[in-house]
Backbone as CSV, one residue per row, in Angstrom:
resi,resn,N_x,N_y,N_z,CA_x,CA_y,CA_z,C_x,C_y,C_z
1,MET,-19.276,11.732,10.568,-18.776,10.865,9.647,-18.642,9.542,9.928
2,THR,-19.368,8.545,9.394,-18.947,7.481,9.519,-17.725,6.695,9.345
3,PRO,-16.527,6.393,9.402,-15.474,5.373,9.140,-15.537,4.443,7.896
4,PRO,-14.824,4.470,6.948,-14.909,3.428,5.936,-14.690,2.000,6.701
5,ASP,-15.332,0.674,6.293,-14.922,-0.442,7.104,-14.226,-1.027,6.180
6,VAL,-13.523,-1.970,6.496,-12.367,-3.055,6.131,-12.660,-3.310,4.805
7,ALA,-14.144,-3.560,4.514,-14.553,-4.112,2.896,-14.047,-3.214,1.897
8,ALA,-14.715,-2.175,2.688,-14.213,-0.511,1.467,-13.090,-0.034,1.482
9,LEU,-12.190,-0.256,2.551,-10.731,-0.017,2.349,-10.175,-1.128,1.708
10,GLU,-10.542,-2.441,2.143,-10.018,-3.178,0.930,-10.034,-3.052,-0.460
11,ARG,-11.373,-2.708,-0.830,-12.048,-2.183,-2.429,-10.730,-1.125,-2.866
12,ALA,-10.704,-0.101,-2.026,-9.830,1.265,-2.282,-8.153,0.959,-2.543
13,THR,-7.759,-0.263,-1.447,-6.639,-0.669,-2.335,-6.311,-1.221,-2.933
14,LEU,-7.441,-2.272,-3.942,-7.347,-2.692,-4.796,-7.170,-1.486,-5.965
15,THR,-7.748,-0.324,-5.693,-7.926,0.035,-6.531,-6.487,0.828,-6.824
16,CYS,-6.253,1.600,-5.368,-5.078,2.423,-6.068,-3.655,2.111,-5.850
17,VAL,-3.986,0.261,-5.893,-2.390,-0.121,-5.991,-2.446,-1.011,-7.030
18,PRO,-2.957,-0.563,-8.174,-3.182,-1.494,-9.821,-2.069,-2.908,-9.634
19,ALA,-2.451,-3.711,-10.541,-1.776,-5.123,-10.798,-2.059,-5.318,-11.963
20,PRO,-1.377,-5.439,-12.897,-1.440,-5.435,-14.487,-2.174,-6.976,-14.741
21,ARG,-1.943,-7.889,-13.860,-2.525,-9.106,-14.180,-3.434,-9.395,-12.360
22,THR,-4.748,-9.303,-12.706,-5.905,-9.536,-11.802,-6.437,-10.534,-12.214
23,GLY,-7.175,-11.641,-11.257,-8.071,-12.466,-11.441,-8.992,-12.840,-10.205
24,PHE,-9.698,-13.383,-10.002,-10.626,-13.964,-9.066,-10.672,-15.411,-9.072
25,ASP,-10.676,-16.449,-8.042,-10.793,-17.671,-7.877,-11.913,-17.509,-6.392
26,GLY,-13.278,-17.631,-7.162,-14.045,-17.257,-5.970,-14.060,-15.719,-5.148
27,PRO,-14.258,-15.645,-4.113,-14.026,-14.749,-3.520,-12.328,-13.946,-2.780
28,PHE,-11.583,-14.670,-3.240,-10.351,-14.266,-3.244,-9.832,-13.199,-5.000
29,VAL,-9.091,-12.743,-4.726,-8.463,-11.593,-6.031,-7.178,-12.196,-5.532
30,VAL,-6.639,-12.416,-7.135,-5.300,-12.944,-7.365,-4.664,-12.033,-8.047
31,ARG,-3.558,-11.522,-7.703,-2.667,-10.549,-8.583,-1.162,-10.914,-8.630
32,ALA,-0.701,-10.063,-9.610,0.739,-10.230,-9.964,1.150,-9.204,-10.746
33,PHE,2.283,-8.656,-10.224,2.793,-7.467,-10.858,4.178,-7.732,-11.374
34,ALA,5.433,-6.938,-10.524,6.833,-7.386,-11.057,7.447,-8.168,-9.718
35,GLY,6.575,-8.650,-8.502,7.194,-9.359,-7.980,7.629,-8.203,-6.807
36,GLY,7.344,-6.897,-6.930,8.033,-6.252,-5.833,7.125,-6.225,-4.712
37,THR,6.356,-4.739,-4.520,5.348,-4.443,-3.477,4.212,-5.977,-2.846
38,GLY,3.888,-6.439,-1.786,3.172,-7.652,-0.972,1.886,-6.913,-2.113
39,ARG,1.256,-5.956,-1.794,-0.033,-5.274,-2.062,-0.810,-5.748,-4.013
40,ALA,0.323,-5.701,-4.526,0.088,-5.546,-5.717,0.727,-7.283,-6.459
41,ASN,0.900,-7.955,-5.673,1.551,-9.492,-5.551,1.076,-10.676,-4.710
42,ALA,-0.322,-10.414,-4.240,-0.838,-11.689,-3.303,-1.971,-11.615,-3.597
43,ALA,-2.694,-12.692,-3.031,-3.897,-13.092,-3.574,-4.672,-12.798,-1.811
44,SER,-5.766,-12.471,-1.914,-6.795,-12.269,-0.703,-8.344,-12.346,-0.894
45,SER,-8.464,-12.607,0.257,-10.117,-12.880,0.140,-10.550,-11.438,0.425
46,LEU,-11.501,-11.337,-0.055,-13.012,-10.097,0.061,-14.168,-10.815,0.899
47,ASP,-14.381,-11.533,1.331,-15.597,-12.440,1.806,-15.092,-13.142,3.109
48,PRO,-15.608,-12.880,4.215,-15.363,-13.619,5.517,-15.736,-14.865,5.611
49,SER,-16.797,-15.349,4.960,-17.644,-16.353,4.865,-16.736,-17.761,4.935
50,PRO,-17.840,-18.675,5.552,-16.587,-20.231,5.473,-16.941,-20.249,4.078
51,HIS,-15.391,-21.041,3.310,-15.662,-21.979,2.038,-15.296,-23.251,2.216
52,PRO,-16.050,-24.218,1.987,-15.855,-25.492,2.297,-15.050,-26.216,1.470
53,ASP,-14.355,-25.533,0.483,-13.212,-26.168,-0.254,-11.818,-25.232,-0.737
54,LEU,-11.754,-24.403,0.648,-10.759,-23.587,0.864,-9.494,-24.121,0.566
55,GLU,-8.979,-25.134,1.333,-7.819,-26.207,0.211,-7.395,-26.099,-1.236
56,THR,-8.510,-26.752,-1.410,-8.419,-26.651,-3.320,-8.138,-25.369,-3.714
57,ARG,-9.015,-24.284,-3.129,-8.626,-23.036,-3.819,-7.372,-22.777,-3.406
58,ILE,-7.088,-22.846,-2.103,-5.275,-22.413,-2.157,-4.473,-23.506,-3.111
59,ALA,-4.456,-24.456,-3.107,-3.858,-25.088,-4.589,-4.000,-24.547,-5.257
60,ARG,-5.224,-24.221,-6.294,-5.158,-23.361,-7.360,-4.457,-22.096,-7.875
61,ILE,-4.433,-21.501,-6.440,-3.838,-20.117,-6.320,-2.633,-20.299,-6.514
62,GLU,-1.953,-21.531,-5.582,-0.523,-21.676,-5.769,0.129,-21.970,-7.149
63,ALA,-0.862,-23.038,-7.627,-0.366,-23.168,-9.238,-0.342,-21.845,-9.770
64,ARG,-1.531,-20.967,-9.886,-1.762,-20.330,-10.503,-0.399,-19.107,-10.387
65,TYR,0.469,-18.909,-9.411,1.417,-18.246,-9.144,2.537,-18.979,-9.750
66,ALA,3.073,-20.257,-9.641,3.870,-20.935,-10.076,3.795,-21.084,-11.919
67,ALA,2.622,-21.414,-12.413,2.726,-20.803,-13.662,3.166,-19.212,-14.236
68,LEU,3.003,-18.586,-13.670,3.502,-17.001,-13.816,4.952,-17.054,-13.274
69,GLY,5.561,-17.898,-12.490,6.799,-17.814,-12.129,7.074,-17.120,-10.837
70,MET,5.723,-17.150,-9.790,6.340,-16.309,-8.784,6.447,-17.174,-7.539
71,PRO,6.451,-16.816,-6.406,6.330,-17.597,-5.702,4.698,-17.460,-4.787
72,PRO,3.731,-17.859,-4.412,3.217,-17.821,-3.949,3.133,-16.489,-2.877
73,ARG,2.142,-15.764,-2.404,1.855,-14.860,-1.206,0.208,-14.587,-0.924
74,PHE,0.170,-14.796,0.009,-1.004,-14.178,0.654,-1.408,-13.598,1.578
75,ARG,-2.394,-12.528,1.063,-2.288,-11.429,2.096,-3.596,-11.475,3.013
76,SER,-3.696,-11.597,4.539,-4.811,-11.979,5.061,-4.714,-10.731,6.188
77,THR,-6.046,-10.585,6.036,-6.784,-9.231,6.182,-8.300,-10.116,7.366
78,PRO,-9.054,-8.950,7.925,-9.927,-9.534,8.557,-11.316,-9.725,7.766
79,LEU,-11.238,-9.820,6.201,-12.056,-10.827,5.579,-11.578,-12.042,5.487
80,ASP,-10.675,-12.734,5.925,-10.174,-13.826,5.605,-11.246,-15.378,5.827
81,PRO,-11.310,-16.049,5.429,-12.349,-17.162,5.798,-11.911,-17.727,6.619
82,PRO,-12.783,-18.573,7.555,-12.152,-19.237,8.793,-11.041,-20.462,8.335
83,GLY,-10.324,-20.527,9.650,-9.096,-21.697,8.955,-8.223,-20.885,8.034
84,LEU,-7.968,-19.888,7.210,-7.660,-19.947,6.042,-5.279,-19.678,6.718
85,ALA,-5.608,-19.553,7.689,-3.993,-19.425,8.216,-4.014,-20.516,9.252
86,ALA,-4.731,-21.221,9.378,-4.338,-22.435,9.971,-4.098,-23.430,8.833
87,LEU,-4.678,-23.053,7.560,-4.429,-24.191,6.655,-2.971,-24.193,5.916
88,LEU,-2.637,-22.303,5.776,-1.430,-21.683,5.130,-0.124,-22.344,6.005
89,ALA,-0.651,-22.336,7.214,0.725,-23.033,8.136,0.716,-24.337,8.141
90,GLY,-0.370,-24.749,7.987,0.134,-26.739,7.121,0.684,-26.866,5.909
91,ARG,0.675,-25.695,4.936,1.380,-25.761,3.600,2.641,-25.269,3.331
92,GLY,3.382,-25.046,5.107,4.582,-24.618,5.244,4.695,-23.280,5.114
93,TYR,3.484,-22.166,5.184,3.646,-20.832,4.952,4.117,-20.422,6.271
94,VAL,4.720,-19.236,6.584,5.298,-18.121,7.887,4.329,-16.973,7.540
95,GLU,4.014,-16.376,8.826,3.700,-14.930,8.421,5.015,-13.951,8.268
96,LYS,4.304,-12.557,7.843,5.661,-11.887,7.436,4.899,-10.536,7.368
97,ASP,5.656,-9.137,7.606,4.909,-8.096,7.327,3.694,-7.797,7.979
98,GLU,3.504,-7.693,9.111,2.273,-7.004,9.787,2.712,-5.475,9.343
99,THR,1.164,-4.963,8.991,0.980,-3.590,8.400,-0.609,-3.392,9.277
100,ALA,0.113,-1.873,9.849,-1.605,-1.057,10.180,-1.944,-0.232,9.150
101,ILE,-3.262,-0.449,9.068,-3.792,0.432,8.209,-4.632,1.788,8.797
102,LEU,-3.726,2.722,8.921,-4.385,4.101,9.520,-5.442,5.139,9.099
103,LEU,-6.048,5.958,9.487,-6.941,6.297,8.873,-7.696,7.733,9.624
104,ALA,-7.705,8.798,8.776,-8.117,10.150,9.297,-9.480,10.512,7.631
105,PRO,-10.086,11.485,8.734,-10.774,12.327,7.645,-9.812,13.372,6.760
106,VAL,-9.874,13.143,5.476,-8.713,14.251,4.620,-8.867,15.779,5.222
107,ALA,-10.365,16.449,5.707,-10.164,17.474,5.858,-9.305,17.694,7.130
108,ALA,-9.057,16.818,8.320,-8.387,16.920,9.437,-7.051,17.333,8.657
109,ILE,-6.621,16.838,7.713,-4.948,16.579,7.446,-4.756,17.713,6.379
110,ALA,-5.292,17.830,5.230,-5.059,18.868,4.002,-4.602,20.168,4.682
111,ARG,-3.452,20.469,3.871,-3.286,21.967,3.963,-2.114,22.419,2.398
112,PRO,-2.503,22.899,1.858,-1.578,23.398,0.888,0.079,23.964,1.165
113,ASP,0.304,23.483,0.276,2.079,24.211,0.190,2.607,24.489,-1.143
114,ALA,3.094,25.822,-1.155,3.219,26.635,-2.158,4.698,25.392,-2.843
115,ALA,5.514,24.769,-1.993,6.868,24.300,-2.431,6.630,22.870,-2.506
116,ALA,5.284,22.550,-2.405,4.842,21.224,-3.262,4.461,21.198,-4.603
117,GLU,4.942,20.184,-5.359,4.186,19.889,-7.193,3.399,18.862,-7.008
118,ALA,2.387,18.713,-7.384,1.742,17.090,-7.969,1.895,16.986,-9.089
119,LEU,2.526,15.806,-9.683,2.949,15.381,-10.858,2.019,14.333,-11.326
120,ALA,1.665,13.813,-12.792,1.016,12.899,-13.641,1.805,11.681,-12.939
121,ALA,2.905,11.778,-13.177,4.028,10.253,-13.248,5.282,10.805,-12.061
122,PRO,5.571,9.816,-11.768,7.080,9.611,-11.086,7.881,10.123,-11.926
123,ASP,8.678,11.439,-11.903,9.704,12.139,-12.754,11.417,11.369,-12.163
124,ALA,12.442,11.665,-12.476,13.748,11.324,-11.743,13.922,11.856,-10.675
125,ASP,13.191,12.848,-10.209,13.484,13.833,-9.320,12.551,12.594,-8.174
126,TRP,11.414,12.532,-8.103,10.863,11.784,-7.631,11.224,10.579,-7.307
127,MET,11.156,9.675,-8.082,12.364,8.572,-8.328,13.572,8.108,-7.302
128,ALA,14.477,9.467,-7.163,15.840,9.706,-6.368,15.776,9.813,-5.292
129,VAL,14.500,10.527,-4.699,14.174,10.873,-3.739,13.680,9.450,-3.032
130,THR,12.586,8.798,-3.416,12.634,7.721,-3.400,13.617,6.489,-3.090
131,ALA,14.084,6.571,-4.097,15.601,5.735,-3.826,16.160,5.794,-2.451
132,THR,16.127,6.811,-1.553,17.336,6.782,-0.693,16.021,6.254,0.818
133,ALA,14.672,6.037,0.516,14.217,4.869,1.545,15.020,3.268,1.243
134,GLU,14.950,3.013,2.761,15.675,1.755,2.861,14.677,0.556,2.375
135,HIS,13.331,0.677,1.965,12.561,-0.061,1.652,12.484,-0.426,-0.146
136,GLN,13.155,-0.244,-0.905,12.833,0.358,-1.954,14.127,-1.264,-2.660
137,THR,13.381,-1.851,-3.588,13.771,-2.706,-4.530,13.780,-2.450,-5.836
138,PRO,14.901,-3.002,-6.852,14.280,-3.114,-8.164,13.084,-3.429,-8.691
139,ALA,12.605,-4.775,-8.258,11.004,-4.422,-8.631,10.143,-3.424,-8.316
140,ARG,10.163,-3.115,-6.800,9.424,-1.955,-6.562,9.321,-0.870,-7.148
141,ARG,10.983,-0.694,-7.727,10.238,0.520,-8.605,10.403,0.311,-9.818
142,ARG,10.333,-0.619,-10.788,9.562,-1.043,-11.760,7.960,-0.933,-11.521
143,GLU,7.976,-1.166,-10.344,6.094,-0.944,-10.029,5.579,0.149,-9.884
144,LYS,6.328,1.331,-9.555,6.085,2.521,-9.358,6.141,3.260,-10.548
145,GLU,7.106,2.834,-11.198,7.423,3.416,-12.587,6.055,2.941,-13.632
146,GLY,5.757,1.769,-13.338,4.688,1.511,-14.389,3.061,1.379,-13.804
147,THR,3.220,2.252,-12.301,1.842,2.254,-12.113,0.571,3.397,-12.712
148,PRO,1.133,4.777,-13.166,0.634,5.343,-13.769,-0.536,4.959,-14.816
149,PRO,0.140,4.201,-15.742,-0.624,3.713,-17.187,-1.900,2.926,-16.381
150,LEU,-2.023,2.412,-15.189,-2.777,1.352,-14.960,-4.286,1.732,-14.292
151,LEU,-3.712,3.310,-13.915,-4.329,3.961,-12.448,-5.877,4.428,-13.544
152,THR,-7.391,3.694,-13.104,-8.479,4.118,-13.274,-9.179,5.080,-12.856
153,VAL,-8.086,5.961,-11.594,-8.946,6.913,-11.028,-7.547,7.971,-11.213
154,PRO,-7.717,9.327,-10.470,-6.982,10.026,-10.165,-5.748,9.512,-8.904
155,GLY,-4.499,9.836,-9.628,-3.335,9.788,-8.829,-2.346,10.832,-9.510
156,ALA,-1.614,11.071,-7.986,-0.676,12.247,-8.183,0.812,11.400,-7.664
157,TRP,1.825,12.565,-7.903,3.227,12.228,-7.207,3.711,13.630,-6.557
158,ILE,3.860,13.392,-5.571,3.569,14.678,-5.068,5.268,14.919,-4.362
159,THR,5.798,16.148,-4.985,7.152,16.480,-4.375,7.440,17.464,-3.721
160,VAL,7.984,17.564,-2.554,7.860,19.339,-1.817,9.638,19.612,-2.052
161,ARG,9.908,20.556,-2.658,11.081,21.227,-2.491,11.865,22.039,-1.532
162,GLU,13.236,22.234,-1.403,13.734,23.191,-0.269,14.752,23.700,-0.898
163,ASP,14.791,25.085,-1.430,16.000,25.759,-2.213,15.937,24.987,-3.825
164,GLY,14.437,24.880,-3.978,14.821,24.029,-5.277,14.915,22.774,-5.740
165,ALA,15.190,22.144,-4.798,15.673,20.837,-4.753,14.663,19.637,-4.347
166,ALA,14.393,18.469,-4.929,13.388,17.732,-4.238,14.082,17.153,-2.636
167,ALA,13.133,17.390,-2.013,13.793,17.003,-0.502,13.182,15.935,-0.252
168,SER,11.864,15.908,-0.436,10.278,14.868,0.148,9.283,14.796,-0.780
169,VAL,8.575,12.999,-0.824,8.249,12.618,-2.185,7.104,12.084,-1.085
170,ALA,5.655,11.778,-2.024,4.823,10.606,-1.416,3.830,10.544,-2.947
171,SER,3.391,9.461,-2.904,2.654,9.269,-3.962,1.075,9.101,-3.466
172,VAL,-0.193,9.738,-4.298,-1.263,9.926,-3.658,-2.500,9.634,-4.686
173,VAL,-3.638,8.191,-4.601,-4.371,8.241,-5.110,-5.500,8.184,-4.835
174,ALA,-6.533,8.525,-5.573,-8.105,9.083,-5.017,-8.907,8.212,-5.498
175,SER,-9.332,7.415,-4.858,-10.488,6.401,-5.343,-12.317,6.932,-4.770
176,GLY,-12.289,7.541,-5.357,-13.733,8.134,-4.865,-13.255,9.089,-3.532
177,PRO,-14.305,8.197,-2.467,-14.189,9.492,-1.082,-12.961,8.833,-0.504
178,LEU,-12.386,7.799,-0.773,-11.269,7.290,0.105,-9.931,7.916,-0.715
179,ALA,-8.816,8.400,-0.252,-7.381,8.632,-0.729,-6.650,7.602,-0.103
180,ALA,-5.641,7.323,-0.872,-4.695,6.546,-0.151,-3.165,7.034,-0.235
181,TYR,-2.029,7.561,0.655,-1.073,7.835,0.440,-0.092,6.581,0.001
182,PHE,1.062,7.015,-0.194,2.139,5.965,-0.173,3.176,6.458,-0.329
183,ASP,4.431,5.607,-0.155,5.990,5.849,-0.394,6.381,7.414,-0.218
184,LEU,6.105,7.556,0.881,6.572,8.832,1.772,8.297,8.620,2.084
185,ALA,9.191,9.603,1.570,9.792,9.196,1.692,10.888,11.047,1.521
186,VAL,11.924,11.240,2.875,12.813,12.507,2.397,14.189,11.710,2.586
187,ARG,14.692,12.744,1.556,16.256,12.637,1.964,17.042,12.849,2.870
188,PRO,17.914,12.102,3.098,18.801,12.417,4.570,18.875,13.407,5.444
189,GLU,19.735,14.493,3.866,20.025,15.524,4.638,19.185,16.349,5.258
190,HIS,17.481,15.893,4.475,16.398,16.908,4.863,15.181,16.545,6.168
191,ARG,16.096,15.269,6.636,15.032,14.468,7.716,15.472,15.800,8.704
192,ARG,13.895,15.497,9.966,13.681,16.463,10.676,13.658,17.817,10.686
193,LYS,13.023,17.743,9.786,12.475,19.194,9.604,10.985,19.585,9.562
194,GLY,10.601,18.464,9.432,9.013,18.564,9.181,8.450,18.290,8.083
195,LEU,9.288,17.837,7.138,8.831,17.702,5.608,8.238,16.453,5.363
196,ALA,8.050,15.629,6.415,7.322,14.475,5.968,5.896,14.795,5.973
197,ALA,5.766,15.385,7.670,4.252,15.706,7.497,3.862,16.926,6.562
198,ARG,4.487,17.938,6.343,4.199,18.820,5.104,3.726,18.087,4.106
199,THR,4.679,16.900,3.451,4.172,16.189,2.303,3.135,15.139,2.246
200,VAL,2.547,14.625,3.824,1.011,13.911,3.458,0.482,15.151,3.862
201,ARG,0.536,16.035,4.334,-0.884,17.301,4.185,-1.043,17.803,2.865
202,ALA,0.444,17.837,1.851,0.266,18.406,0.741,-0.986,16.910,-0.022
203,ALA,-0.111,16.181,0.017,-1.077,15.127,-0.779,-2.435,14.510,-0.205
204,ALA,-2.286,14.839,0.860,-4.251,15.466,1.428,-4.961,16.343,0.873
205,ASP,-4.428,17.149,0.702,-5.002,18.697,0.513,-5.482,18.185,-1.557
206,TRP,-4.350,17.867,-1.694,-4.439,17.286,-3.220,-5.797,16.132,-3.323
207,ALA,-6.296,15.243,-1.987,-6.952,14.011,-2.157,-8.402,14.952,-2.083
208,ALA,-8.290,16.158,-1.302,-9.843,16.891,-1.066,-10.007,17.477,-2.404
209,ARG,-8.857,17.584,-3.094,-9.480,18.750,-4.396,-9.817,17.520,-5.170
210,GLN,-9.734,16.362,-4.935,-10.365,15.180,-5.895,-11.698,14.884,-5.380
211,GLY,-12.443,15.379,-4.328,-13.537,15.306,-3.626,-13.022,14.073,-2.462
212,ALA,-12.067,13.314,-2.510,-12.143,12.500,-1.188,-12.319,13.311,0.140
213,THR,-12.881,11.766,1.366,-13.142,12.718,2.543,-12.247,11.809,2.892
214,TRP,-11.725,11.041,3.589,-10.901,10.127,3.790,-9.634,9.511,3.517
215,LEU,-8.705,9.988,4.098,-7.845,9.635,3.588,-6.944,8.333,4.329
216,PHE,-6.378,7.463,3.719,-5.437,6.318,4.559,-4.256,5.961,4.324
217,CYS,-3.659,4.873,5.139,-1.958,4.542,4.513,-1.619,3.111,5.506
218,GLN,-0.927,2.680,4.573,-0.582,1.369,5.022,0.775,1.394,5.566
219,VAL,1.220,1.143,7.241,2.602,1.341,7.746,2.834,0.043,8.407
220,ALA,4.098,-0.535,7.799,4.410,-1.539,8.759,4.410,-1.872,10.030
221,THR,3.974,-2.405,11.134,4.054,-1.953,12.888,5.602,-2.349,13.302
222,THR,6.276,-2.501,12.308,7.711,-2.556,13.250,8.569,-1.131,12.932
223,ASN,7.576,-0.023,12.248,8.391,1.033,11.277,8.031,2.425,12.484
224,ALA,8.198,2.108,13.704,7.935,3.517,14.684,7.705,4.928,14.625
225,PRO,8.780,5.067,13.381,9.364,6.366,13.238,7.910,7.081,12.537
226,SER,7.581,5.825,11.247,5.925,6.303,10.335,5.106,6.212,11.195
227,LEU,5.245,5.424,12.181,3.695,4.991,13.017,3.703,6.355,13.710
228,ALA,4.328,6.820,14.294,4.448,8.042,14.848,4.071,9.195,14.354
229,LEU,4.482,9.279,13.556,4.336,10.546,12.389,2.714,10.518,11.925
230,ASN,2.492,9.450,11.667,0.649,9.398,11.275,0.013,10.011,12.214
231,ARG,0.138,8.978,13.460,-1.001,9.330,14.721,-0.754,10.609,15.285
232,GLY,0.897,11.221,15.212,0.864,12.943,14.971,-0.166,13.512,14.262
233,LEU,-0.018,12.998,12.884,-0.772,13.767,12.172,-2.906,13.675,12.519
234,GLY,-2.892,12.243,13.041,-4.503,12.580,13.409,-4.502,11.099,12.932
235,LEU,-3.912,10.419,12.187,-4.289,9.142,11.724,-4.563,8.025,12.618
236,VAL,-5.424,6.706,12.563,-5.521,5.996,13.965,-6.173,4.618,12.938
237,GLU,-5.666,3.536,13.420,-5.704,2.196,13.384,-6.838,2.024,13.486
238,ALA,-7.198,1.549,12.087,-8.428,0.757,11.467,-8.389,-0.533,11.645
239,TYR,-7.880,-1.234,11.235,-7.283,-3.054,11.118,-5.746,-3.202,10.769
240,ARG,-5.355,-4.497,10.951,-4.137,-4.674,10.684,-4.282,-5.812,9.208
241,TYR,-2.830,-6.257,8.401,-2.966,-7.076,7.647,-1.413,-7.875,7.501
242,ARG,-1.220,-8.845,7.401,0.014,-9.649,7.503,-0.127,-10.318,6.298
243,TYR,1.208,-10.709,5.835,1.022,-11.664,4.647,1.547,-13.513,4.888
244,PHE,1.119,-14.024,4.320,1.851,-15.592,4.428,2.284,-15.570,3.295
245,VAL,3.906,-16.470,3.422,4.707,-16.350,2.575,5.216,-18.219,2.616
246,ARG,6.002,-19.100,1.683,6.739,-20.362,1.839,8.109,-19.660,2.857
247,ALA,7.985,-20.479,3.679,9.150,-20.243,4.557,10.711,-19.685,3.334
248,ALA,10.974,-20.866,2.592,11.768,-20.644,1.869,11.948,-19.385,1.156
249,ASP,11.053,-18.660,0.874,10.598,-17.736,-0.045,10.637,-16.544,1.100
250,ALA,10.528,-16.685,2.502,10.684,-15.330,3.589,11.791,-14.376,3.240
251,LEU,11.623,-13.098,3.175,12.933,-11.983,3.491,12.463,-11.416,4.162
252,PRO,14.181,-10.841,4.732,14.012,-9.803,5.236,12.592,-8.650,5.578
253,ALA,11.984,-8.337,6.576,10.835,-7.789,6.637,11.055,-6.120,5.788
254,LEU,10.007,-6.165,5.232,9.755,-4.571,4.465,9.495,-3.123,5.130
255,ARG,9.893,-2.475,5.178,9.447,-0.802,5.854,7.970,-0.676,5.508
256,PHE,7.198,-1.129,4.768,5.924,-0.093,4.476,5.394,-2.254,3.463
257,GLY,3.893,-1.971,3.850,3.396,-3.187,3.403,3.162,-3.217,1.894
């Protein structure tokens, strides 16, 4: 089975992580939500071909974010046009939050779990577990709560319970043959019990039932525990991306991209 290429995974990411404000400037997609996760609040290229007017395009995108009252942010992937990183650096941008895309066949990971439930939207229990993860902010919380009505494809919010209490969670979205899982979190008192792996397997089982054949996730390269977990489940690195933000807007690195 041939793995999906970068372009297919990038398109799936745009679908799986929706943004209420989305537009295009040539091959660049420009997205804005509540200013939380980088994926829904950044511009990125979908075509690596050379662009002779690239600096003018960057300036237009900057102006668009300024009009929205948001700092500009560019998501840099293998689909960048030549010279993008150099132009951004020359305009005062710095690199931030390098992230790995990890990928595996769904069938290799999926496993049903009687203690797992799949909801159509995050409920209070799901949000409470997610809030224990150190990468959360109020803006990211608003985006999680606002995502379900924006989805145009199936999505689920997975909760695995221990003795009736919500212990671990994740979200998963299926975009045709590609499914992505996000927001994996385990309550501190339930860690080191194998619940994270069980939750990923339950998410993959849900994705398989939607017809997905590949599962991917996005993990910060500094997040060694999550990288180890996913690699232990059989996910392998497909490519990496990073963000470019103006130096004055740079914040401490997020746990997930």
